[in-house]
KEKEKOL-556974 format. One record per residue (C-alpha): x, y, z. Coordinates in nm, 2 decimals. Layout:
% KEKEKOL-556974
<rec><X>X</X><Y>Y</Y><Z>Z</Z></rec>
...
//
This chain:
% KEKEKOL-556974
<rec><X>0.00</X><Y>0.01</Y><Z>-0.01</Z></rec>
<rec><X>0.29</X><Y>0.24</Y><Z>0.06</Z></rec>
<rec><X>0.37</X><Y>0.23</Y><Z>-0.31</Z></rec>
<rec><X>0.05</X><Y>0.37</Y><Z>-0.46</Z></rec>
<rec><X>0.02</X><Y>0.60</Y><Z>-0.16</Z></rec>
<rec><X>0.36</X><Y>0.75</Y><Z>-0.22</Z></rec>
<rec><X>0.28</X><Y>0.79</Y><Z>-0.59</Z></rec>
<rec><X>-0.05</X><Y>0.95</Y><Z>-0.53</Z></rec>
<rec><X>0.08</X><Y>1.18</Y><Z>-0.26</Z></rec>
<rec><X>0.37</X><Y>1.28</Y><Z>-0.47</Z></rec>
<rec><X>0.11</X><Y>1.40</Y><Z>-0.74</Z></rec>
<rec><X>-0.08</X><Y>1.62</Y><Z>-0.50</Z></rec>
<rec><X>-0.35</X><Y>1.38</Y><Z>-0.38</Z></rec>
<rec><X>-0.43</X><Y>1.38</Y><Z>0.00</Z></rec>
<rec><X>-0.36</X><Y>1.02</Y><Z>0.09</Z></rec>
<rec><X>-0.49</X><Y>0.84</Y><Z>0.40</Z></rec>
<rec><X>-0.42</X><Y>0.46</Y><Z>0.47</Z></rec>
<rec><X>-0.69</X><Y>0.30</Y><Z>0.66</Z></rec>
<rec><X>-0.63</X><Y>0.00</Y><Z>0.90</Z></rec>
<rec><X>-0.97</X><Y>-0.14</Y><Z>0.94</Z></rec>
<rec><X>-0.86</X><Y>-0.45</Y><Z>1.11</Z></rec>
<rec><X>-0.77</X><Y>-0.24</Y><Z>1.41</Z></rec>
<rec><X>-1.16</X><Y>-0.19</Y><Z>1.49</Z></rec>
<rec><X>-1.19</X><Y>-0.56</Y><Z>1.54</Z></rec>
<rec><X>-0.85</X><Y>-0.67</Y><Z>1.67</Z></rec>
<rec><X>-0.81</X><Y>-0.89</Y><Z>1.36</Z></rec>
<rec><X>-0.47</X><Y>-1.00</Y><Z>1.28</Z></rec>
<rec><X>-0.55</X><Y>-1.24</Y><Z>1.00</Z></rec>
<rec><X>-0.84</X><Y>-1.38</Y><Z>0.79</Z></rec>
<rec><X>-0.90</X><Y>-1.75</Y><Z>0.89</Z></rec>
<rec><X>-1.20</X><Y>-1.81</Y><Z>0.68</Z></rec>
<rec><X>-1.51</X><Y>-1.65</Y><Z>0.54</Z></rec>
<rec><X>-1.68</X><Y>-1.66</Y><Z>0.90</Z></rec>
<rec><X>-1.42</X><Y>-1.41</Y><Z>1.01</Z></rec>
<rec><X>-1.51</X><Y>-1.18</Y><Z>0.71</Z></rec>
<rec><X>-1.88</X><Y>-1.22</Y><Z>0.75</Z></rec>
<rec><X>-1.86</X><Y>-1.15</Y><Z>1.13</Z></rec>
<rec><X>-1.64</X><Y>-0.84</Y><Z>1.10</Z></rec>
<rec><X>-1.75</X><Y>-0.69</Y><Z>0.76</Z></rec>
<rec><X>-2.02</X><Y>-0.45</Y><Z>0.93</Z></rec>
<rec><X>-1.76</X><Y>-0.31</Y><Z>1.17</Z></rec>
<rec><X>-1.51</X><Y>-0.26</Y><Z>0.88</Z></rec>
<rec><X>-1.77</X><Y>-0.09</Y><Z>0.68</Z></rec>
<rec><X>-1.84</X><Y>0.14</Y><Z>0.98</Z></rec>
<rec><X>-1.46</X><Y>0.21</Y><Z>1.01</Z></rec>
<rec><X>-1.46</X><Y>0.30</Y><Z>0.64</Z></rec>
<rec><X>-1.76</X><Y>0.53</Y><Z>0.68</Z></rec>
<rec><X>-1.59</X><Y>0.70</Y><Z>0.98</Z></rec>
<rec><X>-1.27</X><Y>0.74</Y><Z>0.79</Z></rec>
<rec><X>-1.45</X><Y>0.90</Y><Z>0.49</Z></rec>
<rec><X>-1.62</X><Y>1.13</Y><Z>0.72</Z></rec>
<rec><X>-1.28</X><Y>1.23</Y><Z>0.88</Z></rec>
<rec><X>-1.11</X><Y>1.28</Y><Z>0.55</Z></rec>
<rec><X>-1.40</X><Y>1.49</Y><Z>0.41</Z></rec>
<rec><X>-1.35</X><Y>1.73</Y><Z>0.70</Z></rec>
<rec><X>-0.98</X><Y>1.79</Y><Z>0.64</Z></rec>
<rec><X>-0.90</X><Y>2.14</Y><Z>0.50</Z></rec>
<rec><X>-0.67</X><Y>2.01</Y><Z>0.23</Z></rec>
<rec><X>-0.94</X><Y>1.78</Y><Z>0.10</Z></rec>
<rec><X>-1.22</X><Y>1.85</Y><Z>-0.15</Z></rec>
<rec><X>-1.51</X><Y>1.64</Y><Z>-0.02</Z></rec>
<rec><X>-1.65</X><Y>1.62</Y><Z>-0.38</Z></rec>
<rec><X>-1.34</X><Y>1.44</Y><Z>-0.49</Z></rec>
<rec><X>-1.29</X><Y>1.15</Y><Z>-0.25</Z></rec>
<rec><X>-1.18</X><Y>0.82</Y><Z>-0.41</Z></rec>
<rec><X>-1.08</X><Y>0.48</Y><Z>-0.26</Z></rec>
<rec><X>-0.82</X><Y>0.22</Y><Z>-0.34</Z></rec>
<rec><X>-0.88</X><Y>-0.12</Y><Z>-0.22</Z></rec>
<rec><X>-0.67</X><Y>-0.44</Y><Z>-0.23</Z></rec>
<rec><X>-0.84</X><Y>-0.79</Y><Z>-0.20</Z></rec>
<rec><X>-1.08</X><Y>-0.77</Y><Z>0.11</Z></rec>
<rec><X>-1.02</X><Y>-0.40</Y><Z>0.10</Z></rec>
<rec><X>-1.15</X><Y>-0.37</Y><Z>-0.25</Z></rec>
<rec><X>-1.48</X><Y>-0.55</Y><Z>-0.14</Z></rec>
<rec><X>-1.51</X><Y>-0.29</Y><Z>0.14</Z></rec>
<rec><X>-1.43</X><Y>0.00</Y><Z>-0.10</Z></rec>
<rec><X>-1.69</X><Y>-0.12</Y><Z>-0.35</Z></rec>
<rec><X>-1.95</X><Y>-0.19</Y><Z>-0.09</Z></rec>
<rec><X>-1.90</X><Y>0.17</Y><Z>0.07</Z></rec>
<rec><X>-1.93</X><Y>0.32</Y><Z>-0.27</Z></rec>
<rec><X>-2.26</X><Y>0.14</Y><Z>-0.32</Z></rec>
<rec><X>-2.42</X><Y>0.32</Y><Z>-0.02</Z></rec>
<rec><X>-2.20</X><Y>0.64</Y><Z>0.02</Z></rec>
<rec><X>-2.24</X><Y>0.92</Y><Z>-0.23</Z></rec>
<rec><X>-1.93</X><Y>1.09</Y><Z>-0.09</Z></rec>
<rec><X>-1.72</X><Y>0.84</Y><Z>-0.27</Z></rec>
<rec><X>-1.66</X><Y>0.95</Y><Z>-0.64</Z></rec>
<rec><X>-1.42</X><Y>0.68</Y><Z>-0.77</Z></rec>
<rec><X>-1.29</X><Y>0.34</Y><Z>-0.67</Z></rec>
<rec><X>-0.98</X><Y>0.16</Y><Z>-0.78</Z></rec>
<rec><X>-1.01</X><Y>-0.22</Y><Z>-0.68</Z></rec>
<rec><X>-0.72</X><Y>-0.45</Y><Z>-0.69</Z></rec>
<rec><X>-0.81</X><Y>-0.81</Y><Z>-0.71</Z></rec>
<rec><X>-1.13</X><Y>-0.78</Y><Z>-0.52</Z></rec>
<rec><X>-1.48</X><Y>-0.77</Y><Z>-0.60</Z></rec>
<rec><X>-1.85</X><Y>-0.67</Y><Z>-0.51</Z></rec>
<rec><X>-2.01</X><Y>-0.88</Y><Z>-0.25</Z></rec>
<rec><X>-2.32</X><Y>-1.05</Y><Z>-0.39</Z></rec>
<rec><X>-2.50</X><Y>-0.95</Y><Z>-0.06</Z></rec>
<rec><X>-2.46</X><Y>-0.59</Y><Z>-0.16</Z></rec>
<rec><X>-2.71</X><Y>-0.63</Y><Z>-0.44</Z></rec>
<rec><X>-2.98</X><Y>-0.57</Y><Z>-0.19</Z></rec>
<rec><X>-2.82</X><Y>-0.26</Y><Z>-0.07</Z></rec>
<rec><X>-2.66</X><Y>-0.08</Y><Z>-0.36</Z></rec>
<rec><X>-2.82</X><Y>0.26</Y><Z>-0.41</Z></rec>
<rec><X>-2.56</X><Y>0.40</Y><Z>-0.64</Z></rec>
<rec><X>-2.22</X><Y>0.33</Y><Z>-0.78</Z></rec>
<rec><X>-1.93</X><Y>0.55</Y><Z>-0.90</Z></rec>
<rec><X>-1.67</X><Y>0.50</Y><Z>-1.17</Z></rec>
<rec><X>-1.46</X><Y>0.20</Y><Z>-1.10</Z></rec>
<rec><X>-1.12</X><Y>0.07</Y><Z>-1.21</Z></rec>
<rec><X>-1.10</X><Y>-0.31</Y><Z>-1.21</Z></rec>
<rec><X>-0.76</X><Y>-0.46</Y><Z>-1.18</Z></rec>
<rec><X>-0.74</X><Y>-0.83</Y><Z>-1.16</Z></rec>
<rec><X>-0.52</X><Y>-1.14</Y><Z>-1.23</Z></rec>
<rec><X>-0.67</X><Y>-1.41</Y><Z>-1.47</Z></rec>
<rec><X>-0.52</X><Y>-1.68</Y><Z>-1.26</Z></rec>
<rec><X>-0.62</X><Y>-1.54</Y><Z>-0.92</Z></rec>
<rec><X>-0.70</X><Y>-1.84</Y><Z>-0.69</Z></rec>
<rec><X>-0.78</X><Y>-1.63</Y><Z>-0.39</Z></rec>
<rec><X>-1.04</X><Y>-1.41</Y><Z>-0.56</Z></rec>
<rec><X>-1.14</X><Y>-1.57</Y><Z>-0.88</Z></rec>
<rec><X>-1.13</X><Y>-1.35</Y><Z>-1.19</Z></rec>
<rec><X>-1.51</X><Y>-1.42</Y><Z>-1.22</Z></rec>
<rec><X>-1.55</X><Y>-1.15</Y><Z>-0.95</Z></rec>
<rec><X>-1.42</X><Y>-0.90</Y><Z>-1.18</Z></rec>
<rec><X>-1.66</X><Y>-1.00</Y><Z>-1.46</Z></rec>
<rec><X>-1.95</X><Y>-1.00</Y><Z>-1.21</Z></rec>
<rec><X>-1.86</X><Y>-0.64</Y><Z>-1.12</Z></rec>
<rec><X>-1.83</X><Y>-0.55</Y><Z>-1.48</Z></rec>
<rec><X>-2.18</X><Y>-0.69</Y><Z>-1.54</Z></rec>
<rec><X>-2.32</X><Y>-0.47</Y><Z>-1.26</Z></rec>
<rec><X>-2.15</X><Y>-0.15</Y><Z>-1.38</Z></rec>
<rec><X>-2.25</X><Y>-0.20</Y><Z>-1.74</Z></rec>
<rec><X>-2.62</X><Y>-0.27</Y><Z>-1.64</Z></rec>
<rec><X>-2.62</X><Y>0.05</Y><Z>-1.44</Z></rec>
<rec><X>-2.43</X><Y>0.23</Y><Z>-1.71</Z></rec>
<rec><X>-2.16</X><Y>0.33</Y><Z>-1.47</Z></rec>
<rec><X>-1.82</X><Y>0.43</Y><Z>-1.61</Z></rec>
<rec><X>-1.55</X><Y>0.18</Y><Z>-1.56</Z></rec>
<rec><X>-1.22</X><Y>0.05</Y><Z>-1.69</Z></rec>
<rec><X>-1.09</X><Y>-0.30</Y><Z>-1.66</Z></rec>
<rec><X>-0.76</X><Y>-0.47</Y><Z>-1.69</Z></rec>
<rec><X>-0.73</X><Y>-0.84</Y><Z>-1.65</Z></rec>
<rec><X>-0.36</X><Y>-0.95</Y><Z>-1.64</Z></rec>
<rec><X>-0.32</X><Y>-1.28</Y><Z>-1.82</Z></rec>
<rec><X>-0.12</X><Y>-1.55</Y><Z>-1.63</Z></rec>
<rec><X>-0.12</X><Y>-1.34</Y><Z>-1.30</Z></rec>
<rec><X>-0.26</X><Y>-1.45</Y><Z>-0.97</Z></rec>
<rec><X>-0.35</X><Y>-1.27</Y><Z>-0.65</Z></rec>
<rec><X>-0.12</X><Y>-0.96</Y><Z>-0.60</Z></rec>
<rec><X>0.10</X><Y>-0.79</Y><Z>-0.84</Z></rec>
<rec><X>0.46</X><Y>-0.74</Y><Z>-0.88</Z></rec>
<rec><X>0.72</X><Y>-0.62</Y><Z>-1.13</Z></rec>
<rec><X>0.59</X><Y>-0.49</Y><Z>-1.47</Z></rec>
<rec><X>0.23</X><Y>-0.58</Y><Z>-1.38</Z></rec>
<rec><X>0.25</X><Y>-0.37</Y><Z>-1.06</Z></rec>
<rec><X>0.41</X><Y>-0.08</Y><Z>-1.24</Z></rec>
<rec><X>0.12</X><Y>-0.10</Y><Z>-1.50</Z></rec>
<rec><X>-0.15</X><Y>-0.12</Y><Z>-1.25</Z></rec>
<rec><X>0.00</X><Y>0.18</Y><Z>-1.06</Z></rec>
<rec><X>0.00</X><Y>0.40</Y><Z>-1.36</Z></rec>
<rec><X>-0.35</X><Y>0.29</Y><Z>-1.46</Z></rec>
<rec><X>-0.47</X><Y>0.38</Y><Z>-1.10</Z></rec>
<rec><X>-0.31</X><Y>0.72</Y><Z>-1.12</Z></rec>
<rec><X>-0.46</X><Y>0.80</Y><Z>-1.46</Z></rec>
<rec><X>-0.80</X><Y>0.67</Y><Z>-1.35</Z></rec>
<rec><X>-0.81</X><Y>0.89</Y><Z>-1.04</Z></rec>
<rec><X>-0.68</X><Y>1.19</Y><Z>-1.22</Z></rec>
<rec><X>-0.95</X><Y>1.15</Y><Z>-1.48</Z></rec>
<rec><X>-1.24</X><Y>1.10</Y><Z>-1.23</Z></rec>
<rec><X>-1.13</X><Y>1.33</Y><Z>-0.94</Z></rec>
<rec><X>-0.93</X><Y>1.60</Y><Z>-1.13</Z></rec>
<rec><X>-1.04</X><Y>1.96</Y><Z>-1.08</Z></rec>
<rec><X>-1.22</X><Y>2.09</Y><Z>-1.38</Z></rec>
<rec><X>-1.22</X><Y>2.47</Y><Z>-1.46</Z></rec>
<rec><X>-1.50</X><Y>2.61</Y><Z>-1.64</Z></rec>
<rec><X>-1.40</X><Y>2.89</Y><Z>-1.88</Z></rec>
<rec><X>-1.56</X><Y>3.23</Y><Z>-1.82</Z></rec>
<rec><X>-1.77</X><Y>3.34</Y><Z>-2.13</Z></rec>
//
């Protein structure tokens, strides 16, 4: 997480790194039961973090985006489905929980980055999210990396980083209207 955070901060983005496991004292995920048990608390943590960030003087509350990795991507997408303060999501090898279908009120533009050979979060999760976004006519970009599993490194990581930066610039950039 330090790498994309440093890149974005170096380009003028206000960057905050959320440690949602701290709220539940979780140190590792030992199965789906842990995720289901703590997901609501982690979502509350994310809501609280967005509230905090939106109040910071260096932050434009109309230009808040989230980056999520794996479980963090599920949380970021879930939050964006119910929180209109979130205007863009970059999701790395995650997805949209099927359970959120009942709660989804809105969605924002999403960048989907996923490895084709991911055995932790199958690439079908990326295609499921794509279907949701297309059905709702929500802007998205998607890159499926052939032969890549869960997590990126080397050239794939560099590509994902650059795509993330370009996507956030596109969807969160300040636009100036010309005076007539």
